[in-house]
PDB file as gemmi writes it, atoms N, CA and C in Angstrom:
CRYST1    1.000    1.000    1.000  90.00  90.00  90.00 P 1                      
ATOM      1  N   MET A   1      71.049 150.370 111.656  1.00  0.00           N  
ATOM      2  CA  MET A   1      71.810 150.311 112.888  1.00  0.00           C  
ATOM      3  C   MET A   1      73.220 149.828 112.563  1.00  0.00           C  
ATOM      4  N   GLN A   2      74.169 150.531 113.062  1.00  0.00           N  
ATOM      5  CA  GLN A   2      75.554 150.134 112.811  1.00  0.00           C  
ATOM      6  C   GLN A   2      76.189 149.800 114.146  1.00  0.00           C  
ATOM      7  N   TRP A   3      76.714 148.593 114.242  1.00  0.00           N  
ATOM      8  CA  TRP A   3      77.375 148.149 115.460  1.00  0.00           C  
ATOM      9  C   TRP A   3      78.847 148.056 115.179  1.00  0.00           C  
ATOM     10  N   ARG A   4      79.650 148.716 115.984  1.00  0.00           N  
ATOM     11  CA  ARG A   4      81.094 148.727 115.769  1.00  0.00           C  
ATOM     12  C   ARG A   4      81.722 147.667 116.640  1.00  0.00           C  
ATOM     13  N   GLY A   5      82.182 146.601 116.020  1.00  0.00           N  
ATOM     14  CA  GLY A   5      82.765 145.467 116.727  1.00  0.00           C  
ATOM     15  C   GLY A   5      84.240 145.643 116.999  1.00  0.00           C  
ATOM     16  N   ASN A   6      84.630 146.718 117.669  1.00  0.00           N  
ATOM     17  CA  ASN A   6      86.041 146.945 117.958  1.00  0.00           C  
ATOM     18  C   ASN A   6      86.539 146.080 119.107  1.00  0.00           C  
ATOM     19  N   ASN A   7      85.637 145.576 119.920  1.00  0.00           N  
ATOM     20  CA  ASN A   7      86.030 144.753 121.054  1.00  0.00           C  
ATOM     21  C   ASN A   7      86.330 143.345 120.557  1.00  0.00           C  
ATOM     22  N   ARG A   8      87.576 142.932 120.702  1.00  0.00           N  
ATOM     23  CA  ARG A   8      87.999 141.629 120.165  1.00  0.00           C  
ATOM     24  C   ARG A   8      87.379 140.449 120.902  1.00  0.00           C  
ATOM     25  N   LYS A   9      86.756 140.673 122.046  1.00  0.00           N  
ATOM     26  CA  LYS A   9      86.157 139.582 122.813  1.00  0.00           C  
ATOM     27  C   LYS A   9      84.897 139.052 122.143  1.00  0.00           C  
ATOM     28  N   ASN A  10      84.296 139.851 121.283  1.00  0.00           N  
ATOM     29  CA  ASN A  10      83.069 139.441 120.613  1.00  0.00           C  
ATOM     30  C   ASN A  10      83.372 138.430 119.522  1.00  0.00           C  
ATOM     31  N   SER A  11      82.684 137.328 119.577  1.00  0.00           N  
ATOM     32  CA  SER A  11      82.872 136.296 118.559  1.00  0.00           C  
ATOM     33  C   SER A  11      81.868 136.509 117.428  1.00  0.00           C  
ATOM     34  N   LYS A  12      82.075 135.799 116.355  1.00  0.00           N  
ATOM     35  CA  LYS A  12      81.155 135.903 115.217  1.00  0.00           C  
ATOM     36  C   LYS A  12      79.751 135.479 115.614  1.00  0.00           C  
ATOM     37  N   GLU A  13      79.669 134.497 116.501  1.00  0.00           N  
ATOM     38  CA  GLU A  13      78.352 134.031 116.952  1.00  0.00           C  
ATOM     39  C   GLU A  13      77.630 135.118 117.738  1.00  0.00           C  
ATOM     40  N   GLU A  14      78.359 135.843 118.583  1.00  0.00           N  
ATOM     41  CA  GLU A  14      77.747 136.914 119.363  1.00  0.00           C  
ATOM     42  C   GLU A  14      77.278 138.049 118.450  1.00  0.00           C  
ATOM     43  N   ILE A  15      78.075 138.351 117.435  1.00  0.00           N  
ATOM     44  CA  ILE A  15      77.705 139.397 116.493  1.00  0.00           C  
ATOM     45  C   ILE A  15      76.453 138.991 115.721  1.00  0.00           C  
ATOM     46  N   LYS A  16      76.399 137.739 115.291  1.00  0.00           N  
ATOM     47  CA  LYS A  16      75.235 137.231 114.562  1.00  0.00           C  
ATOM     48  C   LYS A  16      73.991 137.263 115.445  1.00  0.00           C  
ATOM     49  N   ALA A  17      74.143 136.864 116.703  1.00  0.00           N  
ATOM     50  CA  ALA A  17      73.015 136.866 117.637  1.00  0.00           C  
ATOM     51  C   ALA A  17      72.501 138.285 117.873  1.00  0.00           C  
ATOM     52  N   LEU A  18      73.411 139.237 117.998  1.00  0.00           N  
ATOM     53  CA  LEU A  18      73.009 140.627 118.184  1.00  0.00           C  
ATOM     54  C   LEU A  18      72.251 141.134 116.966  1.00  0.00           C  
ATOM     55  N   GLY A  19      72.712 140.783 115.779  1.00  0.00           N  
ATOM     56  CA  GLY A  19      72.020 141.182 114.554  1.00  0.00           C  
ATOM     57  C   GLY A  19      70.622 140.595 114.469  1.00  0.00           C  
ATOM     58  N   GLN A  20      70.485 139.325 114.823  1.00  0.00           N  
ATOM     59  CA  GLN A  20      69.173 138.679 114.788  1.00  0.00           C  
ATOM     60  C   GLN A  20      68.228 139.300 115.809  1.00  0.00           C  
ATOM     61  N   LYS A  21      68.758 139.631 116.980  1.00  0.00           N  
ATOM     62  CA  LYS A  21      67.941 140.245 118.030  1.00  0.00           C  
ATOM     63  C   LYS A  21      67.465 141.630 117.585  1.00  0.00           C  
ATOM     64  N   SER A  22      68.343 142.379 116.935  1.00  0.00           N  
ATOM     65  CA  SER A  22      67.974 143.707 116.437  1.00  0.00           C  
ATOM     66  C   SER A  22      66.913 143.607 115.355  1.00  0.00           C  
ATOM     67  N   ARG A  23      67.073 142.638 114.439  1.00  0.00           N  
ATOM     68  CA  ARG A  23      66.078 142.450 113.382  1.00  0.00           C  
ATOM     69  C   ARG A  23      64.728 142.019 113.955  1.00  0.00           C  
ATOM     70  N   ALA A  24      64.755 141.202 115.014  1.00  0.00           N  
ATOM     71  CA  ALA A  24      63.509 140.740 115.625  1.00  0.00           C  
ATOM     72  C   ALA A  24      62.748 141.910 116.252  1.00  0.00           C  
ATOM     73  N   LYS A  25      63.470 142.837 116.853  1.00  0.00           N  
ATOM     74  CA  LYS A  25      62.806 143.973 117.506  1.00  0.00           C  
ATOM     75  C   LYS A  25      62.400 145.056 116.516  1.00  0.00           C  
ATOM     76  N   CYS A  26      63.235 145.301 115.516  1.00  0.00           N  
ATOM     77  CA  CYS A  26      63.021 146.441 114.626  1.00  0.00           C  
ATOM     78  C   CYS A  26      62.523 146.066 113.241  1.00  0.00           C  
ATOM     79  N   GLY A  27      62.532 144.802 112.933  1.00  0.00           N  
ATOM     80  CA  GLY A  27      62.098 144.374 111.612  1.00  0.00           C  
ATOM     81  C   GLY A  27      63.082 144.803 110.543  1.00  0.00           C  
ATOM     82  N   GLU A  28      62.565 145.153 109.397  1.00  0.00           N  
ATOM     83  CA  GLU A  28      63.411 145.554 108.278  1.00  0.00           C  
ATOM     84  C   GLU A  28      63.678 147.056 108.262  1.00  0.00           C  
ATOM     85  N   GLU A  29      63.265 147.764 109.320  1.00  0.00           N  
ATOM     86  CA  GLU A  29      63.461 149.221 109.367  1.00  0.00           C  
ATOM     87  C   GLU A  29      64.935 149.587 109.539  1.00  0.00           C  
ATOM     88  N   LEU A  30      65.700 148.719 110.189  1.00  0.00           N  
ATOM     89  CA  LEU A  30      67.115 148.979 110.430  1.00  0.00           C  
ATOM     90  C   LEU A  30      67.973 147.934 109.736  1.00  0.00           C  
ATOM     91  N   GLU A  31      69.100 148.373 109.272  1.00  0.00           N  
ATOM     92  CA  GLU A  31      70.058 147.466 108.639  1.00  0.00           C  
ATOM     93  C   GLU A  31      71.217 147.240 109.610  1.00  0.00           C  
ATOM     94  N   VAL A  32      71.562 145.994 109.829  1.00  0.00           N  
ATOM     95  CA  VAL A  32      72.655 145.653 110.726  1.00  0.00           C  
ATOM     96  C   VAL A  32      73.910 145.425 109.895  1.00  0.00           C  
ATOM     97  N   ARG A  33      74.959 146.196 110.195  1.00  0.00           N  
ATOM     98  CA  ARG A  33      76.235 146.052 109.509  1.00  0.00           C  
ATOM     99  C   ARG A  33      77.347 145.966 110.539  1.00  0.00           C  
ATOM    100  N   VAL A  34      78.277 145.079 110.320  1.00  0.00           N  
ATOM    101  CA  VAL A  34      79.429 144.925 111.206  1.00  0.00           C  
ATOM    102  C   VAL A  34      80.542 145.800 110.665  1.00  0.00           C  
ATOM    103  N   HIS A  35      81.119 146.586 111.537  1.00  0.00           N  
ATOM    104  CA  HIS A  35      82.210 147.479 111.161  1.00  0.00           C  
ATOM    105  C   HIS A  35      83.420 146.649 110.741  1.00  0.00           C  
ATOM    106  N   THR A  36      84.039 147.020 109.627  1.00  0.00           N  
ATOM    107  CA  THR A  36      85.238 146.324 109.174  1.00  0.00           C  
ATOM    108  C   THR A  36      86.449 147.231 109.346  1.00  0.00           C  
ATOM    109  N   ARG A  37      87.603 146.632 109.518  1.00  0.00           N  
ATOM    110  CA  ARG A  37      88.822 147.407 109.688  1.00  0.00           C  
ATOM    111  C   ARG A  37      89.205 148.068 108.374  1.00  0.00           C  
ATOM    112  N   ARG A  38      89.745 149.253 108.508  1.00  0.00           N  
ATOM    113  CA  ARG A  38      90.212 149.978 107.337  1.00  0.00           C  
ATOM    114  C   ARG A  38      91.729 149.987 107.328  1.00  0.00           C  
ATOM    115  N   LYS A  39      92.273 150.279 106.182  1.00  0.00           N  
ATOM    116  CA  LYS A  39      93.719 150.415 106.060  1.00  0.00           C  
ATOM    117  C   LYS A  39      94.032 151.892 105.854  1.00  0.00           C  
ATOM    118  N   PRO A  40      94.283 152.596 106.939  1.00  0.00           N  
ATOM    119  CA  PRO A  40      94.545 154.032 106.784  1.00  0.00           C  
ATOM    120  C   PRO A  40      95.873 154.289 106.095  1.00  0.00           C  
ATOM    121  N   ARG A  41      95.956 155.402 105.412  1.00  0.00           N  
ATOM    122  CA  ARG A  41      97.192 155.819 104.752  1.00  0.00           C  
ATOM    123  C   ARG A  41      97.734 157.023 105.491  1.00  0.00           C  
ATOM    124  N   LEU A  42      99.014 157.012 105.738  1.00  0.00           N  
ATOM    125  CA  LEU A  42      99.656 158.089 106.467  1.00  0.00           C  
ATOM    126  C   LEU A  42     100.832 158.637 105.685  1.00  0.00           C  
ATOM    127  N   ILE A  43     101.073 159.904 105.867  1.00  0.00           N  
ATOM    128  CA  ILE A  43     102.291 160.515 105.360  1.00  0.00           C  
ATOM    129  C   ILE A  43     103.087 160.925 106.591  1.00  0.00           C  
ATOM    130  N   ILE A  44     104.273 160.384 106.716  1.00  0.00           N  
ATOM    131  CA  ILE A  44     105.130 160.692 107.862  1.00  0.00           C  
ATOM    132  C   ILE A  44     106.216 161.640 107.361  1.00  0.00           C  
ATOM    133  N   ILE A  45     106.317 162.792 108.014  1.00  0.00           N  
ATOM    134  CA  ILE A  45     107.292 163.795 107.590  1.00  0.00           C  
ATOM    135  C   ILE A  45     108.457 163.855 108.573  1.00  0.00           C  
ATOM    136  N   ASN A  46     109.535 164.471 108.133  1.00  0.00           N  
ATOM    137  CA  ASN A  46     110.750 164.635 108.941  1.00  0.00           C  
ATOM    138  C   ASN A  46     111.338 163.293 109.383  1.00  0.00           C  
ATOM    139  N   VAL A  47     111.398 162.354 108.482  1.00  0.00           N  
ATOM    140  CA  VAL A  47     111.980 161.047 108.757  1.00  0.00           C  
ATOM    141  C   VAL A  47     113.488 161.133 108.495  1.00  0.00           C  
ATOM    142  N   PRO A  48     114.309 160.677 109.437  1.00  0.00           N  
ATOM    143  CA  PRO A  48     115.762 160.718 109.228  1.00  0.00           C  
ATOM    144  C   PRO A  48     116.168 159.950 107.969  1.00  0.00           C  
ATOM    145  N   GLU A  49     117.271 160.366 107.366  1.00  0.00           N  
ATOM    146  CA  GLU A  49     117.717 159.769 106.106  1.00  0.00           C  
ATOM    147  C   GLU A  49     118.155 158.306 106.254  1.00  0.00           C  
ATOM    148  N   ASP A  50     118.554 157.887 107.459  1.00  0.00           N  
ATOM    149  CA  ASP A  50     118.990 156.502 107.641  1.00  0.00           C  
ATOM    150  C   ASP A  50     117.825 155.514 107.678  1.00  0.00           C  
ATOM    151  N   ILE A  51     116.597 156.004 107.691  1.00  0.00           N  
ATOM    152  CA  ILE A  51     115.421 155.135 107.669  1.00  0.00           C  
ATOM    153  C   ILE A  51     114.940 155.034 106.230  1.00  0.00           C  
ATOM    154  N   SER A  52     114.792 153.806 105.755  1.00  0.00           N  
ATOM    155  CA  SER A  52     114.356 153.573 104.372  1.00  0.00           C  
ATOM    156  C   SER A  52     113.027 152.819 104.370  1.00  0.00           C  
ATOM    157  N   THR A  53     112.512 152.533 103.184  1.00  0.00           N  
ATOM    158  CA  THR A  53     111.266 151.760 103.080  1.00  0.00           C  
ATOM    159  C   THR A  53     111.459 150.342 103.600  1.00  0.00           C  
ATOM    160  N   ASN A  54     112.711 149.882 103.665  1.00  0.00           N  
ATOM    161  CA  ASN A  54     112.991 148.523 104.153  1.00  0.00           C  
ATOM    162  C   ASN A  54     112.923 148.417 105.673  1.00  0.00           C  
ATOM    163  N   ASN A  55     113.308 149.465 106.384  1.00  0.00           N  
ATOM    164  CA  ASN A  55     113.348 149.357 107.851  1.00  0.00           C  
ATOM    165  C   ASN A  55     112.361 150.269 108.557  1.00  0.00           C  
ATOM    166  N   ILE A  56     111.505 150.975 107.838  1.00  0.00           N  
ATOM    167  CA  ILE A  56     110.547 151.882 108.475  1.00  0.00           C  
ATOM    168  C   ILE A  56     109.545 151.122 109.340  1.00  0.00           C  
ATOM    169  N   GLU A  57     109.133 149.954 108.903  1.00  0.00           N  
ATOM    170  CA  GLU A  57     108.145 149.174 109.660  1.00  0.00           C  
ATOM    171  C   GLU A  57     108.697 148.789 111.024  1.00  0.00           C  
ATOM    172  N   ASP A  58     109.921 148.281 111.066  1.00  0.00           N  
ATOM    173  CA  ASP A  58     110.539 147.909 112.341  1.00  0.00           C  
ATOM    174  C   ASP A  58     110.667 149.117 113.266  1.00  0.00           C  
ATOM    175  N   THR A  59     111.037 150.264 112.702  1.00  0.00           N  
ATOM    176  CA  THR A  59     111.207 151.473 113.495  1.00  0.00           C  
ATOM    177  C   THR A  59     109.886 151.932 114.100  1.00  0.00           C  
ATOM    178  N   VAL A  60     108.838 151.938 113.314  1.00  0.00           N  
ATOM    179  CA  VAL A  60     107.523 152.367 113.807  1.00  0.00           C  
ATOM    180  C   VAL A  60     107.017 151.413 114.886  1.00  0.00           C  
ATOM    181  N   ILE A  61     107.210 150.115 114.704  1.00  0.00           N  
ATOM    182  CA  ILE A  61     106.772 149.128 115.694  1.00  0.00           C  
ATOM    183  C   ILE A  61     107.530 149.312 117.007  1.00  0.00           C  
ATOM    184  N   LYS A  62     108.839 149.535 116.934  1.00  0.00           N  
ATOM    185  CA  LYS A  62     109.642 149.728 118.146  1.00  0.00           C  
ATOM    186  C   LYS A  62     109.265 151.003 118.887  1.00  0.00           C  
ATOM    187  N   GLN A  63     108.931 152.058 118.155  1.00  0.00           N  
ATOM    188  CA  GLN A  63     108.614 153.337 118.773  1.00  0.00           C  
ATOM    189  C   GLN A  63     107.193 153.413 119.316  1.00  0.00           C  
ATOM    190  N   ASN A  64     106.338 152.468 118.957  1.00  0.00           N  
ATOM    191  CA  ASN A  64     104.930 152.492 119.367  1.00  0.00           C  
ATOM    192  C   ASN A  64     104.473 151.149 119.913  1.00  0.00           C  
ATOM    193  N   PRO A  65     105.073 150.674 121.021  1.00  0.00           N  
ATOM    194  CA  PRO A  65     104.688 149.354 121.543  1.00  0.00           C  
ATOM    195  C   PRO A  65     103.246 149.301 122.047  1.00  0.00           C  
ATOM    196  N   ASP A  66     102.690 150.435 122.457  1.00  0.00           N  
ATOM    197  CA  ASP A  66     101.330 150.465 122.980  1.00  0.00           C  
ATOM    198  C   ASP A  66     100.263 150.242 121.904  1.00  0.00           C  
ATOM    199  N   LEU A  67     100.633 150.352 120.632  1.00  0.00           N  
ATOM    200  CA  LEU A  67      99.672 150.143 119.542  1.00  0.00           C  
ATOM    201  C   LEU A  67      99.509 148.683 119.149  1.00  0.00           C  
ATOM    202  N   ASN A  68     100.372 147.807 119.668  1.00  0.00           N  
ATOM    203  CA  ASN A  68     100.313 146.365 119.367  1.00  0.00           C  
ATOM    204  C   ASN A  68     100.346 146.095 117.863  1.00  0.00           C  
ATOM    205  N   LEU A  69     101.233 146.791 117.164  1.00  0.00           N  
ATOM    206  CA  LEU A  69     101.390 146.581 115.726  1.00  0.00           C  
ATOM    207  C   LEU A  69     102.120 145.275 115.465  1.00  0.00           C  
ATOM    208  N   LYS A  70     101.775 144.624 114.369  1.00  0.00           N  
ATOM    209  CA  LYS A  70     102.406 143.357 114.008  1.00  0.00           C  
ATOM    210  C   LYS A  70     103.188 143.530 112.709  1.00  0.00           C  
ATOM    211  N   LYS A  71     104.322 142.868 112.652  1.00  0.00           N  
ATOM    212  CA  LYS A  71     105.165 142.932 111.456  1.00  0.00           C  
ATOM    213  C   LYS A  71     104.414 142.301 110.284  1.00  0.00           C  
ATOM    214  N   GLY A  72     104.436 142.973 109.164  1.00  0.00           N  
ATOM    215  CA  GLY A  72     103.738 142.489 107.979  1.00  0.00           C  
ATOM    216  C   GLY A  72     102.428 143.192 107.716  1.00  0.00           C  
ATOM    217  N   ASN A  73     101.848 143.868 108.725  1.00  0.00           N  
ATOM    218  CA  ASN A  73     100.581 144.571 108.545  1.00  0.00           C  
ATOM    219  C   ASN A  73     100.771 146.003 108.059  1.00  0.00           C  
ATOM    220  N   ASN A  74     101.998 146.502 108.129  1.00  0.00           N  
ATOM    221  CA  ASN A  74     102.282 147.881 107.770  1.00  0.00           C  
ATOM    222  C   ASN A  74     103.191 147.886 106.553  1.00  0.00           C  
ATOM    223  N   VAL A  75     102.765 148.566 105.496  1.00  0.00           N  
ATOM    224  CA  VAL A  75     103.505 148.551 104.256  1.00  0.00           C  
ATOM    225  C   VAL A  75     103.914 149.970 103.890  1.00  0.00           C  
ATOM    226  N   SER A  76     105.189 150.150 103.598  1.00  0.00           N  
ATOM    227  CA  SER A  76     105.693 151.431 103.133  1.00  0.00           C  
ATOM    228  C   SER A  76     105.721 151.406 101.612  1.00  0.00           C  
ATOM    229  N   LYS A  77     105.089 152.378 100.997  1.00  0.00           N  
ATOM    230  CA  LYS A  77     104.984 152.400  99.544  1.00  0.00           C  
ATOM    231  C   LYS A  77     106.174 153.096  98.893  1.00  0.00           C  
ATOM    232  N   PHE A  78     106.515 154.277  99.368  1.00  0.00           N  
ATOM    233  CA  PHE A  78     107.606 155.023  98.753  1.00  0.00           C  
ATOM    234  C   PHE A  78     108.081 156.113  99.698  1.00  0.00           C  
ATOM    235  N   ILE A  79     109.190 156.707  99.356  1.00  0.00           N  
ATOM    236  CA  ILE A  79     109.744 157.834 100.101  1.00  0.00           C  
ATOM    237  C   ILE A  79     109.770 159.036  99.168  1.00  0.00           C  
ATOM    238  N   TYR A  80     109.238 160.127  99.649  1.00  0.00           N  
ATOM    239  CA  TYR A  80     109.236 161.373  98.891  1.00  0.00           C  
ATOM    240  C   TYR A  80     110.329 162.256  99.454  1.00  0.00           C  
ATOM    241  N   ILE A  81     111.271 162.638  98.635  1.00  0.00           N  
ATOM    242  CA  ILE A  81     112.395 163.454  99.074  1.00  0.00           C  
ATOM    243  C   ILE A  81     112.151 164.893  98.611  1.00  0.00           C  
ATOM    244  N   THR A  82     112.159 165.810  99.589  1.00  0.00           N  
ATOM    245  CA  THR A  82     111.945 167.203  99.251  1.00  0.00           C  
ATOM    246  C   THR A  82     113.260 167.842  98.805  1.00  0.00           C  
ATOM    247  N   LYS A  83     113.147 168.939  98.088  1.00  0.00           N  
ATOM    248  CA  LYS A  83     114.337 169.643  97.622  1.00  0.00           C  
ATOM    249  C   LYS A  83     114.834 170.646  98.660  1.00  0.00           C  
ATOM    250  N   LYS A  84     114.002 170.934  99.674  1.00  0.00           N  
ATOM    251  CA  LYS A  84     114.404 171.882 100.720  1.00  0.00           C  
ATOM    252  C   LYS A  84     115.383 171.244 101.662  1.00  0.00           C  
ATOM    253  N   LYS A  85     116.311 172.027 102.163  1.00  0.00           N  
ATOM    254  CA  LYS A  85     117.249 171.530 103.162  1.00  0.00           C  
ATOM    255  C   LYS A  85     117.364 172.479 104.300  1.00  0.00           C  
TER     256      LYS A  85                                                      
END                                                                             
């Protein structure tokens, strides 16, 4: 059994209690695992030349306020420059 703890209201105690309740009902037939956050990798294309790896994080955060992104959680690795113009 896989429980996806995407709801931030759930505390560690609630998650543990749910796991124990599942084990009590199902025994060892099911495995309880808590979903962990992943670090997705993205390739962003058509980025203006005035945006660099230094200011891309601020730009993405400003353009996407509904995502509740936090400074420091998003890392830009490199910029790939195409030869096409």
